Structures are given as structure tokens and as C-alpha cells.
C-alpha positions in Angstrom: 0.0 0.0 0.0 1.2 3.5 -0.7 1.8 5.6 2.4 1.6 9.3 1.6 3.1 10.5 4.9 5.8 13.1 4.9 8.3 10.6 6.2 7.6 8.2 3.3 7.7 11.0 0.7 10.9 12.3 2.3 12.6 8.9 2.2 11.6 8.4 -1.4 13.0 11.8 -2.2 16.2 11.1 -0.4 16.6 7.8 -2.2 15.9 9.3 -5.6 18.6 11.9 -5.0 21.1 9.5 -3.5 21.2 6.9 -6.2 22.4 9.2 -9.1 24.7 11.1 -6.7 26.4 7.8 -5.8 26.7 6.8 -9.4 28.2 10.1 -10.4 30.7 9.9 -7.5 31.7 6.4 -8.5 32.2 7.5 -12.1 34.2 10.5 -10.9 36.6 8.1 -9.0 37.0 6.1 -12.2 37.6 9.1 -14.4 39.7 11.2 -12.1 43.1 9.8 -13.3 42.2 9.2 -17.0 40.0 12.1 -18.2 40.7 15.3 -16.4 38.2 17.4 -18.4 35.3 15.1 -17.8 36.3 14.6 -14.2 36.3 18.4 -13.6 32.8 18.7 -15.0 31.6 15.7 -13.0 33.2 17.0 -9.9 31.2 20.2 -10.2 28.0 18.1 -10.7 28.7 15.9 -7.7 29.5 19.0 -5.5 26.3 20.7 -6.7 24.1 17.7 -6.1 25.8 17.1 -2.7 25.1 20.7 -1.7 21.4 20.5 -2.8 21.0 17.2 -0.8 22.5 18.9 2.3 20.2 21.9 2.0 17.1 19.7 1.4 17.8 17.2 4.2 19.8 19.1 6.8 21.9 16.2 8.2 22.3 16.1 11.9 24.5 14.1 14.3 22.8 11.0 15.8 24.8 9.3 18.6 26.1 5.9 17.6 24.2 4.2 20.5 20.9 5.6 19.2 21.8 4.4 15.7 22.6 0.9 17.0 19.4 0.8 19.0 17.3 1.9 16.0 18.9 -0.8 13.8 18.5 -3.5 16.4 14.8 -2.6 16.8 14.3 -2.7 13.0 15.9 -6.1 12.8 13.7 -7.5 15.7 10.6 -6.0 14.1 11.5 -7.5 10.7 12.1 -10.9 12.4 8.8 -10.8 14.3 6.9 -9.8 11.1 8.5 -12.6 9.1 7.6 -15.1 11.9 4.0 -13.9 11.9 3.8 -14.2 8.1 5.2 -17.7 8.2 2.4 -19.0 10.5 
């Protein structure tokens, strides 16, 4: 089911921006030593997209223990859901 919450739309937006940004950054790494002109243009694009992402999503520090707790809860919830579906 499609969930139209702001969190859902935000996560889709972040994913849609992250994938091409990662691809461009990987291509930049591959081109950096072999094609300086293309690498310079790509570096500008990656910087521009990174800045736009940072403005849109305003990253903030989350303590490691909170990240681990969230990940552990997500794993437990997924396991419980899978167990319920298997019944």
C-alpha cells in the first residue's frame, strides 16, 4: 500500500537523489586519473548535487548508540513480522 506520509515521501525523495549522486561519485573516481576534463565537469556536478542534498535534508548528528538501538529494533521488528507471516 502507498503511504503518503511526509516521512515516506521524504525517504523516497532522499533515495531518488542519493542513487544518481552515488553513481556520479563512483564515475568520478574512475575518471579522475584518466580524463581530467570530464572529471572536472563531473566533480562540479557531484558538488552541486551534494550541496542540494545537504540543503534539502539538513543532516544532523545522531549518537552511535541511538543508531545501533534503532537498527536493532528494526531487525527485531522484521524478524517478528517474518515469523508472523510464516504462520
